N, C-alpha and C positions, 0 to 999 in steps of 0.2 A: 547245142554246141556245133551244129553243122556237120557236113560230111567232110571226110579227110581223104584226099586222093593219094597222099604219100604217108609213109609210116613215120609219124612224129613221136611214137613211143608212148603216147598218152591216150590216144583214141584208136579205134579199129579202122584202119584204112579200107577203102573200097575193095581192093584186091583180096585182102584177107577176109573181109566179111563175106565175100562171094563163096569162100571155101568153108566158112564156119556155119553160115545160115542153113545149108542143107542137112547139117548134122543135128540140128535142134529138134527135139521131140515135138509132135503136134500139140497144140494147145488143148488143155483139159477143159471139158465143158463145166460150166458153173452148176452146182447141184440145184440151184433155185432158178436157173435160166436167166438170171439178170445179175449185173455186177457193174462196178465202176470201170471206165475205160482202162484197158490193160496197157501198162507201160511197154512201148515198143521194144522188141528183143534187142535191137542194136543199142538202144539207149541203156538197157540193163547190162549188156556186155561191156559197154564203155565204163559203167560204174564199177563192175567187177575188175576190169583192167586197172582202173584208178586205184582201187584198194591194193591190188597186186603190186603195182609200181611204187606206191607211196608207203605202204604198210600202215595206213591210217585205220582207225576203228571204223566199223561199218556205220555207226551212227554219225560219223563225221560227214558222210555223204549228203546228209540233209542240208548242209551249208554250201554244197558245191553247185546245186542246181542241175546236176546230171540226172539224178534219179533218187527216189527216197530209199533210205537204208533198208526198210522192210521189204520193198519190192525187189531190190537188188539181191539181198540175201536169200529171199525166198526162191528167186530164179536161179541163183547160184547152187542152192541145195538141190533143186529140181534137176538142173543140168548135170550136177555131179552124180546123182543117182542114176541118170540116164546114160552115163559114160561119155558125155559130149567132149570133155576136155582131153580124155585119153584118146578118143577117136580122132580129134583134131590134131594131136601130136602124131599119131600113126599115119594119118593122111599126109602130113608134112614129110615124114620120112619116106613114104612111098613116092611122093612127088620128087623129092631130092634124088632118090635112087634112080628114077626114070630120067631125070635131067642130067645129073652129074655122076651118079653112081656112088653108093656108100663104100667107104674104104674098109673092107673086112680084113685087110692084110695085117694091120697092127691096131688091135683094140686096146683100150686102157680102162682100168677100173680103180676107183679110190673112194674113200669115205670122207665126209666132212661133218663136223659137229656144229650145232646151232643151239641157242638158248631156247628153253621152253618154260617160261615163267609160270604158266598156268598149271599148277600141280594136278589139276583134275584131268589133264590131257592123257589120252591113251597112248601107250608106248613111249612114255618119257623115261628118263633114267638119270641117275646122278652123273654129271659130267666130270670125269677125272681131271680135266684140265681147267676147271672153273670152280674149284673149291667144293665140289660135290653138289653144286646147284643143279636143278632140273634142266635137262637138255635132251635134244633129239639128234639123231644121226641119219644122214642120207647116204646111201651107197649108190654110186653112179657109174654107168658103163658107157663109153663113147667109142665111136669108130676112129679111124686114123686121123680124121680131120677135126675131131672134137664134137661131132654131132651126137647128142644124147640118144642112146639106144634103149636104156632101161634105167629105172630108179626105184629103190625100195627104201623104207624108213624103219627105224627102230630107236630104242633108247640110246642115249649118248654113251652109256657104259657097255654097249654091245660091241664086241671086237669085230674088226673088219672081216676077218676070215669066216666068222659065223654068218655073215651076210652075203658071202661070195656066191653060194649056190642059188639063193633066191634072186640075186641080181642077174646072174647068167640066164636063169630060167624065165626071167621077165621080159626078155627081148620080144618085142611085139610085132616084128616084121619078118618076112621070110629071109632065112639066112642060107647063103650058098654052102654047099658041102665042101669042106676043105680037102685038098688033094696034096700029094707030095710036091707037085709043081707049084701049087698055090696054097701054101699053109696059111693058117690064121693065127697070128701071134697075139698073146694076151700079156700086156705089160703091167707089172705090179711093183709096188715098192716093198721095202723090207718088212712092212707090217703083215705081208702075206707070205713070208718066208717060212712055210710049214709044208710038210709032206702031204697033209690033208688037202691043201690048196692045189698042189701039183697033181694029186690024184683026181681032184675035181676037174681041173683044166683038161686032163687027159680024157675024162669021161665025156666032156662036152666037145671033144675033138679040137681043143685049142693047144697051141704050143706055148707053154708058160715061159715067160721071161721075167724072172724075179731077181731083183738086186739083193744079194745077201747083205747082212748087216756089216757096214763098214766098206763094202766094195764100191759103192757109188762115191763115197767121199774120196777114195783113192783115185777114181777115174777123173773126178773134178780137178784134183791136184795135178794129174799127169797131162790132161788135155784141156787147153784153154778154150773157153766157150762151150764146154761140154753141156749138152742138154738131153735129158732122158726123153725117150719117145712118149712117155706117159704125161708129158707136160700139158698135152691137150686136155686131159680130163681135169687137171687143176685149173686150167683156163676156163673150162666150162663151169666148174664150181664158182669161179669168180663171176662169170656172166649171170649165173642164177642168183648170186648174192646181190646183184643190182636190182633185183625185184625185192623190194624191202619187206614185203609180207612173208617172204621165204627166209630172209636173214634171221628173223626171230619167229619161232613157231607160236602163233597165238590161237590157232584152231584147236579146239578140244577133240573134235572128231578126226579119226584117222583118214577117212575118205575125203573130207574137205581139205585137209592139209595136202594129201596126195593130189587132189584136183588142182590146187594152186601150183604145185610142182609140174603137173602135166601141162597146164596152160603156159607156164613159163618155158618149158621144154619145147612146146609146140611153136611158140613165137620165135624162139631161137632157131628152130629148124626151118620154119617157113621163111625167115629172113635169109637164111643161107641159100635157099633155092634161087634167089635173085628175082622172084616174081612180084615183089612188092614195090618195085620202082625205086 
């Protein structure tokens, strides 16, 4: 498929590959000392990205000419277990912080539900908004500009407030200590309007900003064009849904589903750095 100098959204551009390649684990030696030529790592990553973007089945890769499905999936599992995709996302956050600075002044957290039709999937649950069908929930935390800082998954029937602690604890980059002069706000919707969440925010040294039930509706009526600060996390959920493999959870394994989320978050973050041309 050739090299890509710019980010076309379907293949790994040169600038991005330069940052991904050093994170890949060394090649494992073949037990017999001989084997068929190994599919190039970049070609396998392009195949993984194709699955992430289109949501196609792994076996559909055989018709694309990018890479065989068995090679792509084998490499995906290998890199998932090595933590490549999470490290890729973390490196993007660190690069963004060095170039532009993460906005810790107004963080936002929210959950989103997706379908999970494979009943054998781990951590699924009946979706209360989809007639009790199997579903998954992802809880996402972003900085003030909407950069994803952490994500955790659970069943669709898991309440947002029950995922708040694990989401805050999953922040994978150094966080500055809040001060009275520079507090760190945590913007939440009415689904988090519980004392348990306020106590949790205090424990993590966040200043909770939670819209009580009905309060936001009144604000919208009184102020034309009112937009809550947490709109950035809803926008990031929308960005994630453009990666069709995430829109519906097909992975049975928890770690591979998280790996798809980490890769998508990493791409979003690295694009925000402006280093991809």
